[in-house]
N, C-alpha and C positions, 0 to 999 in steps of 0.2 A: 494848872496840872503841873506837876513837879517830873524832871526826869526820871524820877523810883516810879513814879507811881503811870502805868503807860496800856492801862486798862481800856477797852474799847478804840485802842489804835490798831487800826491794821495797816502793818510794812511789809512791802515789796523789797525784797532781799536777794538779789543777783548773785551768783560766785556762794553760796551759802553753804554749801558741802566739805566746805575745805578750810584750810588757813582763816585770817583773820576773820572770813565772814561766818568759819561754822564759829567761833568764840563769838560774835556779836548777834546771832540769831538767838544763842541758846541764852547772851546776856540778857535781850530787847524780850525774851519770853518770860525770864525771871522776875522782869518788873512788869509783868501782865499784857506785854503785849499779843496781837495774833500776827507771828510772822509767818509770812506766806515764802519760804523758802526754795527758790531756783538754783537747779544743779542738774549736770548731765549724768550721773550716778544714782540709778535707784538704790541703789545698796546702801552708800552712804546717807544718802537723803531719806530713807525709811529710818534709819537709824539717830540719826538728828531727830526726826520727827519724835520720835518714842522717848527722846533724854527730856522733852517736856512736859511727860505725863504728869510730874510733881512740880513742874513747874505753877506760876499764878496764871498765865497765858498757856500761850500753845502753837507750837510750829505744826503748818501746812508744808506739806513738801510738791514741789510742781518742777513734772522732770521736762528740759528745755532744753538744747544744742542752740544755742544765740548763731551759730554761724550762720544760718539761712534766711534770710527774713521772710519766708512763708513761718517756720516758725517764733519768729520775732511775732508774728501779729497772731499767731495761732496762742502764744502764751499769752496777750493783751487779751485776746477774748474770751480766754480760760478764766484769766484773774477778774475779769469783769463781770464774768457769769459765777462766780466762786466770792464774789467780796460787795455788798454794797455799799463801800467805802474804800478809800485809798489816802490814807494822810502821809504816807512816805512812800518813793520810789528809789529804791539804794540801787545804785548801779557798782558792784563789788566784782564781777566775774572779769576775767581777763588772761590772757594768756599771753607767751612766746615762743616762739615755734622754730626750729633749726632751719629748717630751707622754705623758699619761696613757696606756698601753696593757696591755691586758690578754691573758693567757695561752689557751691552751686549754681552763686548766681554770680560768677565773672568775679569775684571781689578778692583780693589779697587778705587771707582768713586773718591775722593780726589786726588789722583795720577794719574786718568787718565786726570780730565779736569784740575788740574795747573801745571802738566807738561807733560804728554806722549802728552797733545793735542799740547802746544808749540812747544813740537819736531817736529812732525809728521807735522802740520802745515808749521814750518819754511822750512822742507825737500820740501814740496809739493810747494812751490813758492819759493824756493831760484834762481831758473834760472831765472824767473821774475822780484826779486829784483838784481841780478847782471845784468840782461839786462838794467836796470834803473840806474845802478849806476851812482855817489855816493847812495849808502843809505842803513839801517838801520834796524837793529832788535832790540826792545827794550821789555824787562820782565819786568814785576811789581814784583819784591819777596818780602819780610819782614825780619826786623832782628832775629826777630821769627826763622831764620833758624840755629841759633848760639845754641839753646837749641837740637837741633836735631843729629840723626847721620843717617848714608846710610846703616842698616842692610840689607846687600844681599839675605841673609839667609833668612830672612823674611821682605821683602822689603812692602809688602802689609798687614801688620799687620792681616796675618792669624792666629795670635796664642795672641791675646789681642789686641782688639782694643783701641787707647784713642785718641779724635776726636782734640784735641790739639797738641798731638806728630804728630798726621797721616798731618793736616796742617804745620805745623811745618819741618816735612822730604819734604815738597811736594815745600816748599820755599827754602830749602836745594838745592833740586835737580834742581829748577829752577835758582839758583846763578851755580850749579855749571855746568849747560848744557851752559849757555852765556858765562863763561869762556872757556871751552871747545870749544865753536863753535869760540868763537874769534880768538883763535889759531890755528883752522883748516881752515878757510875762507883764502883761497891766497889772499897774499896785491892786487896783479893784479886784483882781482875780487872789489875791491871798495865798500866793505859791511863792515858794521864794528856792533856789539853786545856788549849792554850795559845792565843794570839792575838797578833797582832802591828800594830802602826802603822807600815806600810812609810817612812812619811814623806811628804811632797809631791812626786809626780815628775813635770814636769809634760812628761816624754819620754814615758810613756805613751800607751796608746789610748782610755785608760778614757772621756774623757771627748767621744769621738768623737762620739758618738750626744747629746750633752749640748744646752739651750738655747744660743743663741747667743750670751749676755751670759757664760753660763759659760763656754764653749768662749775668749771672748776674757779673763776673769777669769785662766784659767789660762796660757794666751799669754805676757800681762802679767806674771803672778807670776813664770813661769819666765825672766825677760828679767832682773830683779832680782838684782843681787851678793847671796850671801849666803841668797838664798830656793831651797827645796827641795830634793831628795835625788837624788842621781845614781842610775841604774835600775841599777849594780852593788851602791851601799849598801845601795839597799829587797832587792834579792834577798838579800846576805849576812845580813840580817835575817831572812828567813826561812828561809835553809838553816841559819841556828844553832838557829832553835827545832825545823828537823825533825831535825837530826843532833847540837847539840853531846850531850855527856855531860853539860853543864850541867843541860840540860831532863829530862834522860834519868825522872828522879823529880819534879822540880816541876809542879805543875799547879796549873790556876786564875789564872795569871798574865798580865798584860798589859805586852807588852812592844815598846819603841822602841828607841834608842840604851840604854836600859838600863829596869829593870821601873820601872810607873807604876801610879798608881792612875787607876783609869778611872771616869767618870761616875758620879754617885748612883746613876741608876737601873740600873744594871751592875751593882751591890751590892745591894741593895735584894731581900729574898728573896721577895717577894709581888710584885712586879713580874714578876722570871725565871720565875717559877711559874706564873703568869697568861701569860704570852709564853710558854713550854713546851708550855702548855693548849689555848692558841689554835692553837700552830703545829702543833701534831697531829691538831686538827680538819679545819685545808687542807689536808693531805694524807692525812687518813683513817685515820690509824693510832691505837692506842692510847697513850695517855701516859704508860703507867706503864712507862718503860724507862730506862736500859738496867737 
């Protein structure tokens, strides 16, 4: 099956109601996929679903706020009940907030949404992915991960919060998680795991809740010629990892315009294993998965 014919494919996509996720959802539906579009805003989600009325495939909206672990588990249960297969789980939801905020679970919000939600949702849906193999896990990361470190003594910025550093750390966790997942999945399971750098996309709403200086920097950078990636180009990178035959078997890759070597922390096995174990503890599961 070519990447232009996605009929009979079921693709769960978080962060689907705005930005690059929205454009990717429409593209995938146009190619025949059934897209389980996850987002927080019901009005935007229902408008997105309506866009697929004339498409070869369909978009079905699933409302979820991925900040809480109970909501992630509820979403997983809803997806298992709604679809008899799951070919792709694409984690695209992300945020940046201007001040340190804790979720109902007592977790710093950026880490909870950007990293722990993908970690937990993948675990909750892994059996369905493996049962639909060949299947894929795709994670939207960022090259900002290169400026971050995983300080396990203060992973959640209890001692001094910086919104850009918190976001960068969550993206570092995204890459480390993806590469560790790829190594842990048995080859016989038929599930690949890859992540992408979408580029710098100033037209998204990602930094709408970030500090003023961050929002101003994004706006100024977006005005500079030759700086930034269009929303369409970023969505195409996501669609490529979701649908291209090129990534039917490749796993453990970090991809922008081309495949890239990520930061050292993401390829260090001890760091990755520690992040995996800490993440399991934070969401209350056994780390011995998949």
